[in-house]
Backbone as numpy.savetxt, mean C-alpha at the origin, in Angstrom:
# Nx Ny Nz CAx CAy CAz Cx Cy Cz
-3.57 -72.48 -0.17 -4.61 -71.45 -0.26 -4.04 -70.22 -0.74
-4.79 -69.78 -1.77 -4.42 -68.58 -2.63 -5.49 -67.40 -2.22
-4.89 -66.73 -1.17 -5.76 -65.57 -0.77 -5.50 -64.31 -1.34
-6.37 -63.70 -2.22 -6.11 -62.37 -2.73 -5.78 -61.34 -1.87
-6.21 -61.28 -0.57 -5.98 -60.34 0.28 -5.22 -60.81 1.53
-3.98 -61.45 1.17 -3.22 -62.08 2.26 -2.56 -60.92 3.02
-1.77 -61.51 4.25 -1.20 -60.62 4.92 -0.20 -59.61 4.24
0.61 -60.07 3.27 1.42 -59.20 2.55 0.74 -58.15 1.89
-0.50 -58.46 1.31 -1.11 -57.55 0.48 -1.82 -56.43 1.44
-2.34 -56.97 2.49 -2.80 -55.94 3.36 -1.73 -55.16 3.99
-0.62 -55.66 4.26 0.64 -54.91 4.78 0.98 -53.81 3.71
1.04 -54.13 2.44 1.27 -53.05 1.40 0.31 -52.00 1.48
-0.96 -52.61 1.48 -2.10 -51.41 1.46 -1.93 -50.60 2.61
-1.61 -51.15 3.92 -1.55 -50.23 5.04 -0.42 -49.33 4.86
0.75 -49.81 4.27 1.80 -48.86 4.04 1.55 -47.91 3.20
0.74 -48.14 1.92 0.44 -46.99 0.97 -0.60 -46.12 1.69
-1.52 -46.56 2.31 -2.49 -45.74 3.24 -1.57 -44.78 4.18
-0.63 -45.28 4.76 0.23 -44.44 5.79 0.93 -43.35 5.16
1.51 -43.80 3.85 2.34 -42.84 3.22 1.21 -41.79 2.45
0.14 -42.12 2.13 -0.83 -41.21 1.57 -1.27 -40.09 2.64
-1.46 -40.78 3.81 -1.77 -39.86 5.08 -0.63 -38.96 5.34
0.63 -39.48 5.35 1.61 -38.64 5.62 1.77 -37.57 4.57
1.63 -37.75 3.34 1.61 -36.68 2.37 0.53 -35.77 2.62
-0.56 -36.24 2.87 -1.64 -35.33 2.94 -1.48 -34.37 4.26
-0.87 -34.95 5.30 -0.45 -34.22 6.48 0.53 -33.17 6.26
1.50 -33.60 5.43 2.47 -32.62 5.23 2.05 -31.51 4.35
1.14 -31.86 3.30 0.54 -30.75 2.49 -0.31 -29.90 3.43
-0.93 -30.45 4.38 -1.92 -29.60 5.28 -1.06 -28.67 6.06
0.30 -29.20 6.63 0.98 -28.38 7.60 1.67 -27.31 6.58
2.21 -27.57 5.47 2.54 -26.60 4.56 1.59 -25.32 4.10
0.34 -25.84 3.88 -0.85 -24.99 3.52 -1.05 -23.93 4.77
-1.14 -24.60 5.99 -1.21 -23.66 7.26 -0.12 -22.82 7.25
1.03 -23.24 7.18 2.26 -22.35 7.33 2.09 -21.23 6.30
1.78 -21.50 5.08 1.67 -20.60 3.91 0.58 -19.67 4.27
-0.45 -20.15 4.89 -1.64 -19.18 5.23 -1.28 -18.15 6.39
-0.31 -18.62 7.35 0.22 -17.80 8.36 0.90 -16.71 7.80
1.99 -17.37 6.89 2.91 -16.41 6.32 2.07 -15.21 5.48
1.14 -15.61 4.79 0.41 -14.60 3.95 -0.49 -13.75 5.09
-0.90 -14.29 6.27 -1.54 -13.37 7.10 -0.60 -12.26 7.69
0.62 -12.74 8.02 1.81 -11.95 8.50 2.14 -10.75 7.38
2.24 -11.27 6.28 2.50 -10.18 5.03 1.38 -9.31 4.87
0.01 -9.81 5.01 -0.96 -8.69 4.92 -0.94 -7.77 5.97
-0.76 -8.29 7.24 -0.82 -7.36 8.34 0.49 -6.37 8.19
1.44 -6.93 7.66 2.66 -5.93 7.54 2.15 -4.77 6.41
1.62 -5.04 5.44 1.31 -4.37 4.35 0.22 -3.45 5.04
-0.81 -3.86 5.73 -1.72 -2.96 6.35 -1.02 -1.93 7.18
-0.05 -2.30 7.97 0.70 -1.39 8.95 1.48 -0.26 7.96
2.03 -0.67 6.78 2.65 0.21 6.01 1.69 1.10 5.31
0.44 0.74 5.14 -0.46 1.52 4.39 -1.08 2.60 5.57
-1.08 2.24 6.80 -1.37 3.08 7.77 -0.34 4.14 8.04
0.90 3.86 8.04 1.98 4.62 8.05 1.98 5.72 6.96
1.78 5.20 5.70 1.74 5.97 4.56 0.41 7.06 4.57
-0.58 6.55 5.24 -1.82 7.45 5.31 -1.53 8.60 6.36
-0.74 8.21 7.49 -0.46 9.23 8.48 0.48 10.41 7.96
1.45 9.81 7.01 2.34 10.73 6.60 1.65 11.63 5.34
0.76 11.08 4.61 0.00 11.76 3.60 -0.96 12.86 4.38
-1.40 12.45 5.53 -2.28 13.58 6.39 -1.36 14.60 6.78
-0.21 14.41 7.25 0.87 15.25 7.58 1.23 16.16 6.52
1.52 15.70 5.49 1.99 16.59 4.22 0.70 17.42 3.95
-0.38 16.82 3.91 -1.57 17.71 3.37 -1.72 18.85 4.48
-1.63 18.69 5.73 -1.71 19.59 6.79 -0.65 20.71 6.52
0.62 20.27 6.20 1.66 21.18 6.01 1.55 22.20 4.89
0.84 21.42 3.65 0.60 22.36 2.54 -0.55 23.30 2.74
-1.55 22.85 3.53 -2.67 23.73 3.86 -2.03 24.90 4.67
-1.24 24.72 5.64 -0.49 25.65 6.41 0.17 26.58 5.54
1.03 25.96 4.68 1.90 26.91 3.65 0.97 27.68 2.80
-0.16 27.21 2.32 -1.07 27.98 1.50 -1.62 29.02 2.37
-2.01 28.96 3.62 -2.52 29.93 4.50 -1.39 31.05 4.75
-0.28 30.58 5.03 0.84 31.49 5.22 1.07 32.41 3.96
1.01 31.83 2.65 1.15 32.51 1.60 0.14 33.39 1.25
-1.11 33.16 1.50 -2.16 34.02 1.44 -2.03 35.21 2.22
-1.66 34.90 3.51 -1.56 35.90 4.43 -0.38 36.93 4.04
0.77 36.46 3.76 1.79 37.06 3.26 1.68 38.02 2.19
0.87 37.41 1.07 0.52 38.22 -0.05 -0.36 39.36 0.15
-1.33 39.12 1.18 -2.35 40.07 1.46 -1.54 41.25 2.34
-0.63 40.71 3.02 0.05 41.85 3.77 1.09 42.71 2.86
1.65 42.02 1.87 2.56 42.82 0.98 1.64 43.79 0.04
0.32 43.30 -0.29 -0.48 44.33 -1.07 -0.99 45.35 -0.10
-1.42 45.00 1.23 -1.83 45.88 2.09 -0.86 47.14 2.31
0.52 46.76 2.53 1.61 47.71 2.86 2.09 48.46 1.50
1.54 48.05 0.46 1.78 48.70 -0.75 3.04 48.22 -1.45
3.60 47.11 -0.96 4.88 46.62 -1.46 4.74 45.85 -2.76
3.45 45.19 -2.86 3.14 44.56 -4.19 1.62 44.92 -4.71
1.55 44.91 -5.97 0.45 45.08 -6.53 -0.55 43.99 -6.49
-1.93 44.23 -6.37 -2.70 43.07 -6.36 -2.65 42.33 -7.64
-2.74 42.91 -8.75 -2.53 42.32 -10.08 -1.34 41.47 -10.21
-0.25 42.00 -9.75 1.11 41.28 -9.83 1.03 39.96 -8.74
0.42 40.27 -7.73 0.36 38.96 -6.79 -0.51 37.96 -7.37
-1.56 38.29 -7.90 -2.46 37.38 -8.45 -1.77 36.59 -9.80
-0.88 37.45 -10.54 -0.28 36.86 -11.63 0.79 35.82 -11.09
1.48 36.26 -10.06 2.44 35.47 -9.34 1.83 33.99 -8.86
0.60 34.19 -8.27 0.06 32.90 -7.92 -0.31 32.25 -9.05
-0.96 32.67 -10.21 -1.25 31.98 -11.30 0.16 31.25 -11.92
1.36 31.93 -11.91 2.45 31.26 -12.34 2.93 30.20 -11.46
2.75 30.32 -10.19 3.05 29.24 -9.33 2.22 28.07 -9.29
0.80 28.28 -9.65 -0.07 27.25 -9.82 0.23 26.44 -11.20
0.71 27.28 -12.17 1.15 26.58 -13.46 2.29 25.94 -13.50
3.34 26.28 -12.52 4.48 25.49 -12.37 4.19 24.32 -11.76
3.46 24.30 -10.67 2.97 23.21 -9.90 2.41 22.07 -10.77
1.39 22.69 -11.63 0.81 21.77 -12.63 1.61 21.20 -13.54
2.58 21.97 -14.15 3.68 21.27 -14.91 4.34 20.25 -14.36
4.89 20.48 -13.19 5.55 19.41 -12.48 4.70 18.21 -12.25
3.49 18.33 -12.17 2.63 17.10 -12.07 2.27 16.48 -13.36
2.55 17.26 -14.35 2.13 16.79 -15.86 0.70 17.10 -16.17
0.07 18.10 -15.38 -1.15 18.45 -15.65 -1.41 19.41 -16.69
-0.44 20.08 -17.33 -0.52 21.07 -18.40 -0.60 20.42 -19.63
-0.39 19.00 -19.74 -0.45 18.32 -21.07 -1.95 18.09 -21.67
-2.12 18.18 -22.79 -3.46 17.90 -23.31 -3.61 16.31 -23.30
-4.88 16.02 -23.04 -5.34 14.66 -22.92 -6.07 14.15 -24.20
């Protein structure tokens, strides 16, 4: 009897099916692992962004405090007659100009 779907053929088909399922399972495991790794990396990046945000807020607060101290000091110097109001304003403009130059804002666009 010549059976096209004999035991040997069915055995090979089962072996191929098992191999295909194993490859699919391995791919699924790798994809899941990759997804977990991406999730961990994303969480790490979010934490770094939060840390940078906190540092930026602290720097902004320090800059605002420094500006307030500068204004108070300048006002006191003018009030005591140690500095002239115009000289003080010119010094502020120079300081603003040097800060703009450091940031590259004095260039023409």
